[in-house]
N, C-alpha and C positions, 0 to 999 in steps of 0.2 A: 412697391409694385413697379417694376421697370417698364418703361415705354419709350418709344421713339418713333420718328417718322422719317421716311426716305427724303433726303434733301432734294429740293427743286431749284434749278438754277434761276437766278433773278432775271427779270426781263430787262432788255436794253443794256446789259453788261454793267449795271450799277454795282458799286462796291457792296459787299456783304458784311454786315456787322456780326461778329462772332463773339460769344462768351463761352469760355471753357473754365472748368475748375471743380472745386469741391465744396460740398455742404457738410460741415463738420459739427455733429451733435456732441454735446457734452455728457449726455447720459441716455439711458434707455427711454426715459420719458420723452425726451426731444425726438429720438428716433421713431418712437411710436406715433408722435404727432405728425412727423413727416409722412410716414406710411399711411396714416389715416386721411390726411388732406391731399396727398399727392394725386390721386385719380382725378379729382375735380380741377386741381391746379393745371394738370396736363391738358385736360379737355378744353378748358378755357383758353389756355395759351395757344394750343394748336389751332383754335378757331379764330385767332386774332389776324387781322389783315397784316400781311408782311411777314408772318412767321413762316420761315422756310423749313425749319426743323427744330425740335425741342425734345431733349431726352434727359431723364433723371434716373440713374441706375444705382442700385446698391453696389458697394465694393466688397472685398473680402473682410473688411472691418465693418461690423454691424452698425457703427456710429457714423460712418462716412458714406456719402453719396456722391457719385460723379455727375456733373452737370454739363450739358452741351446745348447751346442755343445758336440759331442762325436766323437773322432777320434781313429783309431785303433793303431796308433803308434806315438811316439814323432816326427818322421820325417814327417808324414802326417800332424800333427798339425802345425809344424813349417813351412811347405810348404804352408799351408793355411794362416798363419799369414803373410808370405812374399807376397803371391799373393794379399791378401786383402789390405795391406798397399800401394801397387802400383795401386790398382784398382780405378775405378770411385767412388765406394762406400767409399773406404778408404780415398781418397782425399776429397770428399764432406762432410764426417762425422768426420773428424779428430778432430774438436773442440768439439764434443759431448762427455760428460763425460761417462766413462765406469767404472762400479763398478763390476769387475769380480773376481772370484776365480777359479784358475786352479788346478786340482788335477791329479795325475798320472805321472807328470813330475819329473824326478830326477833332483835335483839342483846341 
């Protein structure tokens, strides 16, 4: 189920943390798991403080999903990562390959 939200510029000109990439399922069972859990994952993420936009969309390949995230601060991005890893989504999709690039975080 594709979904997205229109980006909102961050207040005060703070740097935006962006994640772009692919969620790569290995088989139809993993893709079905993504499709089943995605609506709740999207709703919870979009409700998080600091989430400027969040989109997960299927691609032409039924096993690959395009992922795009924007958060207003490093703290909000890190809080999202912590919430997701402990969530039903995170536990059920932990074995699915992620090919992500994150920009805006200082290392």
